N, C-alpha and C positions, 0 to 999 in steps of 0.2 A: 523778558521771556524765558522759560526755562527750558535747558537742554538736557537730553537723554545722555547720561555719562557712558552708557553702553554704546553710543555712536562714534566716542573717542577711539581713534586706534593707537598702537603700541607708542611709537614715536611722540605723539603729542601727549599721551598719557605721562609719559616719562618725563617730559618737559614740564609739564603742571606740576608733577610729585616733585620735580627738583626745586621748583620755584616756592613750592608749598613749605617745603622742609627748611630751605634758606631764610624765609621768611619768619618761620617759627623759631629759628635759633636767634635772628635778630631782634626780635620780640621776647626772646627768653620764655616761650612758651614751651611746656613738657610735651615731648612727640607722643602724646597718647593716642590710640585709634581715634577717638572721638575727635582730638583736637585736629589730628591729620585730617579727618572726613572734613571738617569746617573748612580749612585752608585749601583743601584740593577743589572743594566746590567753589571756593571764592575765585581762585585763579583760573579754574575751568569756565566760569561765568554761568555756572548752572542754575543759579538762584540770584536773580535781579535784587530781591528783599535782602538776602544775605548780604550782597556786594555792599549795598547801600548802608545796611547796619554797621558792617565793619570799616567802611570808608568814614562815616560818621566818627566811630571810635577813634580812628586813626588820626583825623583832622583835629581832635581835640585833645591828642595826647594822652588818651585813657590806656590804662594799663589793662592787659589782657590776662588777668587774674582769673583763679580757679573758677569764681562765681560767674564771670563774663564769659569764659570759654563755654563752661556747662550751659549756660542760657543759650548762647549762639547755636550749640548743637542741638539743644532740645526743642529750639524754635524753628530752626530753619532746616536742619539736615536730619534728624532722627525721623526714619518712618514709622507709621503704625504697624504693628506686628503683622507680618504676613500670615503667621498660624492663624491669627485672630480673625484674619479677612477671610480665609480661607473656609476657616470653619462656622462663620456667620454664612457666606456663600452657600455651602452646603446645606446647612439647616434650611435657609430658605428655598432651595430647590426641592428639598425633601417636603417642605411643606405646601408648597405650589403642587407637587405631584399628588399628594394626600386630597388637596381641596379640588382636584381634577377628579380624582377618584370618586369623592363624596358627591360631587355634580353629576357624574355619569350614573351613580347609583341612584340619586334622586330622580333623574330623568327617567330611568328604568323603571323605578317603582312607580312613577306617575303613570307610564304606560300601561304597567301592569294592573294599577288599580281602575284606570279608565276601561281598560278592556273587561274585567270582573264585573264592573257596574253595567257595561253594555249586555254582558251576558245574562245578568239578573233581570234587565229590563226586557230584554227579548223573552225570557221564561215569563215574565209577567203577562206580555202580550199573548203569549200562547196558553195563558189559563192556568199555570202552575199555583199550587196553593200558597196564598200569602203568607201563612206561617213560614213555610220553607224558605220563601223570598226573604222574609225578614231575619231569619236566621242566617242566610246567607250574606247579605248585608252586614249584619252585626259582626261576622266573623271575619269579613274582609275589612270592615272598619277597624276592627282590635288588631289586625295585621298591619294595616297601614299606620295606626298609632305606634305600634311597636317599633317599626322600622324608622319612624320618623323621630321616636326617641333616642333610638340608637344614633342616627345621624345627627341630632341635636348635640348630644353628649360629645360626639367626634369632633363636630366644629367648634365647640365650647373649649374643649383640650388643645385645638391646635390654634384656636384665638388667643388663649392664654401662653402658648409658645412665641407666638407674634409680638405679645406683649413683652416678653422677655428679652427678645430679638431688639424690640425697638427701644427699651430702657437701655440695653448694653451699648447699641449704636448711639445713643444720645449720651451715655456717660463716656464714651470714648471720643466723641466729638468734643465734649467740654474739657475732658483731659488735654486734648490736642491745643486748648485755645486757653489753659490756665498755667501759670508759673508754679513749678513743683515746689519750690521754697516758700514762697508767700502767701501762695493761694490766690494771688490776684491775677489779673489777664495777662497774657504775655504779649510778644510784640505782634503775633499773627493775628491776635484779637484787636489789639491796638490798632493797627494797621487798617482793618477792616471798618472799626468804629470810626476811625478819621475820614476815611474815604465818604463814609454815609453822612457824617457830621458837615462834611466840608460842602456837600451837594445843598444841604439846606442852608448852610451859612451863606453860600454864593447867592441865594436869593433875600439877603439881606437880615437874617438871624444872627445874633451874635454868637460868637464860639470862642472860646479861651481855654489856655491850658497851663497847669502850674507843675513845675519840674524841681523835684526836691533832692537834695545830696546830703547824706550824713557827714556831718563835719569831722574831720580827723578820724575817719572810720579805719583807715590802714594802721594807724598806731594803736587802734582800739584793738584790732585784730591781733596785730603782733604782742600786745602786752596781755590780753585774755584769751587767745585762741580763736579759731574760726568757728567753733560750736557755738560759744558765747556770742560772736558776731552775727551768727545766722539768727539767733533767738532775737537778738537787737533788731535785726532787718525785719522777722516777722512782726515785732512790736510795732515798728513803723508803719509797716504795711496795715496793720490792723486801726491804727489811728487814723491812717489816711482813709480808710474804708468807713470808718464810722463819722468822719467829719465832712465828707463830700455829700452830695445830695443823691437821692435815689436815681435819678436820670444821667447821673454823671458815670464816668468809667474810669476806676482807678486801675492802674497798670504798673507792672515792673518794666521800665525802660533798659536797664543793663546794669550789671554790678550792683552799687549800693544806690544807684538812681530810680527814684519811683517817679510817677508823672500821672496825672488826673486831667481829663479831658473833661470839659464843662460846656455842654450845649446850653444855648440860650444864656449865656452868662457874659456881662461885659468885662473889660477890665478890673473895674472897681469892685463888682461882686467877686471875681475871682482872687482879686487880692486880699479880700476880707477873708475868705475861707482859707487862703495860704496862711494867713496871720492866725487864724485859730488853730491851724494844724501845727504851726511852728511853736505857738505858746504850749499847746497840750504837750508835746513831745518833749519840751524844754522842762516842764513840770513832772514829767514820768521819773519814777524809783525804779532802777533796774538792779535785781538781785540775782546773784549766782544762785541757779537752782539746786545744784549740788552740795552747796556749802552755807548757803544762806548769805553769803556776802553780799554787803550793798556795794556796788560798782559805780564809778564816777558817772554823772550825769550826760545825756547825749544831746545833740544840737543838730538841727539842719539849717541849710540855707536852701531858699526858694526862689526860682525865677518865675514870673508872669507874664504872659502874652496873649494879645488878642489877634484873631485872624484876621487878616485883609483881603476883602474878596478879590477873588481871581488869583491869588497867589499859590506857589506850590506850598504843600504840605512840608516839604523837607525845610523851606525858608522858613515856615511859621516856627517850628520845632527849633531850628537853629537860633532863631531871634530869643527864644524862650530860654534855650542852653546859654547864650550870652549873659541874659539876665541873671541866671543862676550864677555863673562864675564872677559876675560883678558883685554879686552877694557875699561870694566867698572871700574874693578880693578885698571887700570892704570890712570884713572883721569877722564873717560868718554870723550864725545864728541870727538871720534877719531876712525880711523879703524885699525883693527889688522887682520892679515892674519894668516892661520896655521902654516906659516913658524916660526912664534914669538912664538908658543907654545914649539917648540923643543928648541929654546933659553931660554925660560923661565924655561923648566925642566933642561937644562944643568946650567943654573946659580944657581937654586935652589938646 
């Protein structure tokens, strides 16, 4: 449940701010305004989705690096531009006012035309010369046609403006659902897709996910810089997007972790697709754009899990995450399915 921060009093706000700053110091998170906003909302309990995402990262000892912190802010905290919303609202109000004026004009013109035609009819009954009546009718029809043309042009112009507003709103909505770095779906879009897919899966359709993590990515960033690391992450996203099916949803899960949700796919199908992704990434040649230098190859570890009817989405993803970390612990550059979790537990 979302809580309005405007409802928090001074003492409580100070308490939440202190907890946020203390936690950021413990996690060694730079106290930037965006990062502070994330942790203030987290401790204020103002966003359930944010709390769940941060708790999951903490439970698995994930670092709150620059990319992860930026992802949390953009997905759960950053609002849509208030100025853009205000401008769109004003434009819509203006268009509605114009439409009302057009409609009132059309109604008035219709009454005027009916009155003119009735007058001509009355003159016809009174024996007025037919040539005069025809001329009057022709003049009235010409005036009516001119007024209709003006109204039609006005309506066409306002329709174009509405199309522009509709496209703008559509693009804004798309941006709100897209990760800025990779171009993949963000956590908001992922959560919505999973909820819908879960409904279908509870009726018996298979549903699987694969979660991939770039092997030794921190060392890669330390050696070659975060700019090159971002290029690598975009490359991974492109491979993921190309290898999954059209009905699947590839998304950024957080940091260097990517995920794909595969409706109507069982564990075997998902594992096969995961293996194609792993192999394709391992075969990629990575070149530094600025110098042409060929960099060391990148590999990924991938976990795969299948949804179990009636379970919580968090449990589903947690099982996939454990499979991913079993893959990393088993030597990296491999695909591990949830079935190996049971075997690992048995041998342990």
